[in-house]
N, C-alpha and C positions, 0 to 999 in steps of 0.2 A: 831630579837632575839626570840627564841622559848619560849613559856610560858606554865604555868600550865593550863590545860583545863578539861572540862567535856564533854565526849562523851556520848550521850544519845540514848538509844533505843527509839523506838516510841510507838508501841502498847503494852499496859499493863504497860508502864512506864510513858509516858506523857499523852496518851489518852486511853480512854476505848474502849473495843470491841463493836461491833454493834450487838444488839440482836433483831431479828425479831420473836416476839412471835407467830404471825399467821403462819409463815412458819416453826417455830422451828429451825431457823438457827442462828448461831453465826459466825460473820466474822470480819475482820478488816475493818476500815473505808476506803471507796473508793470514797467518795464525800465530799466536804467541809461542807455540811449541817450535816454530821454525826460526826463531830469533837466534842468530849466532853473531856475536860481536867479532869484528875483524881484529887481527893481531895488532897490538899496540894502541887500541882505541882507549881503553880505560887509563893507561899510563899517560897517554897524550892529553886526554881531557883533564886529568889531575894536574898535569904541568900547566895547562892554560888556566885552570881554576886557581891554582896557587899563585899565578901571576896577576890575578885580579879580574880575569875575564868571566862574564856570565854567558849563558848558552840559550840558544833557540834552535829549533829545527824547522827547515823549510823543504818540503818534499812534494814532487809531482807524483800523483798516484792515479793515473788515468784508467785503471782497470774497471771501475764501476761504469764509466762511460763506454768502455769497450765490451762490456758484458762478460768479463773474465772472472770477477768476484765482486762481492757487495761492498757498499760503503760501510756497512757495519763491520765487515771483516777488516777494512782499513783502520777504522777507529779502534777496534779491539786490539789490533796488532800495535798500533802507535801507543795506545795507553799502556800496554805491556812493556814496550821499550822504555817509556818514561819511568815506569816503576823499576825496571831492571837497572837503569842508570842511577836512580835515586838510591837504590840499595847499595850501590857502589860509591855513594857520596857525591854524585853529580846531579845537580838540580837543573831542570829545563824550565826556563821562564815563559816560553811561548812555543807552541807547536802549530805550524801553519801547513795546510794541505791543499793542493789543487787537484781535484778529481775530474777536472774538465779535459776534454780532448776535442780537437777541431772537427774530426770526422766520426768518432765513436766506432761502434762495432755491433755485430748482431747480438741482440739481447741486452744491449747496454741501456742505461737510463737516459732517455732523450733529453731530459732537463740538463744533463751534464755535457751534452754535445754542443760546444760553442767555442769560438775563438776568443778566449778570455784575456784579461789583462794580468792574471796572476801566474799563469803557467811559465816556469822558467823555459827559455832564456829571457822572458820579460821580467821586469823588476817588481811586479806587484806583490809576489809572495814574500820577497825580502823586505819590502816596505811594510807589509802587514806585521811580519815578525819583529821588525825594529820598533814599530809603534807599540805593539803589545808588550814587548820586553823592555821598552824604554832605552833602546840602544841609539847611540849616535853613529849613523851609518858611515860617516867619514872616518871614524876611529875603529870601525868594526871590520871583521873578516868573514867572508863566505868561504867555507871549506867544502869542497865537493870532489867529484871524480870525473866530470865531463865538461866539455866546452860550454854546455848550457849553463852550468854553474858559474863559469867565468864571465860569460856574457851578461848573466843576471846581475852579478856583482858590479860589473862595469856600468850597467844601466842604472843601478841603484846608488852608485857613488861609494861603494864599499871596496875594501881590499879583497884580493882573490888568491886562493891557494888550492892546489889539487893534491889529493892522494892518488898517485898514479905510477904504476910500475912501468918502466920502459920495455918490459917484456911484452906489454900489450900494444906494441907499435902499430898493429893493424887498425887500432882505434885511436891512436895517440893524438890528443888535441894539441900537444906541444909541437906537432909538425905543421900546424895550420897557420902559423904566423902570429905576429904580435897582437892582432885583434882579439884572439882568443887565448893568448898565452897568459898564464897566471903569473902573479908576482913571485910566488914561491911554489915549489912542488917537491914531493918526496914519495918514496915507494911505500912508506908506512906512516900511519897517523901519528905515532909518537915522535918520529923523526921530524915530521912537518910541524908539530906543535913546538918542538924545541927551536926550530928555525924562526917561527913567528916570535917567540919570546926573545930570542937573541937579536932579532931585527929591531923590535921596538917595545917589548913589554906591553904595557897598556896605554902607551902614549901616542900611537900612530893616529 
C-alpha cells in the first residue's frame, strides 16, 4: 500500500555546502568527511518520522558530467549520508541521483551529458523515488531549498516545501511568483517539519 512520504533534497536542505577558504571555493560535499548536517535537520526528521512519514532522497549531482569529481565520489558520499541518518534513527527508503547535465564540462563523463527526464526541475527523479519507496505522490512532500525543487514537486503532483532563509534574498525563489512558490517555507528544517505536521499530519 502506498504511503505518505517526504522526498528530500540533499545539498542546502540536509547538509551544508563545503567552503574552502584558502582556495575561495564553495562546492557540494564529495567525501564522507565533508558531511555536515544543517541545524535542525535531525530534530525535524524525527518530528516527521514520529508523525508517520517515511523518507527518500532525490538529488541532482551533475559533477561527474562536468568533470568536477567522480560518480564513485557521489555514491560514497551518499552512502555515508544514509548511514549517518540511520545512526540517528532515520531510515531512507530510496535514494535517487541524477548525475546528468545538458552541457557537461571538460573532463566529464560524456555518457552523462544529456537533457534527461530525471534532473530537477523535471519530475523524473521524484517519480523514481516515489516508485522505489512506495510513496503516494499526492500525499507526499518534496522538501528542498530551490525553485527547482518546487517545480519538480509541482510537475510530479506532490506538495512542496522550502528550507530557505529570507537573508538569502539575492537567490530567493519566494520572489518569483506563485509558479515557483512553495506551499510552506521556513528558515530551518525543524521549523518546516513542524509546519508540515501542523498542516496535515500524514493525511494530505
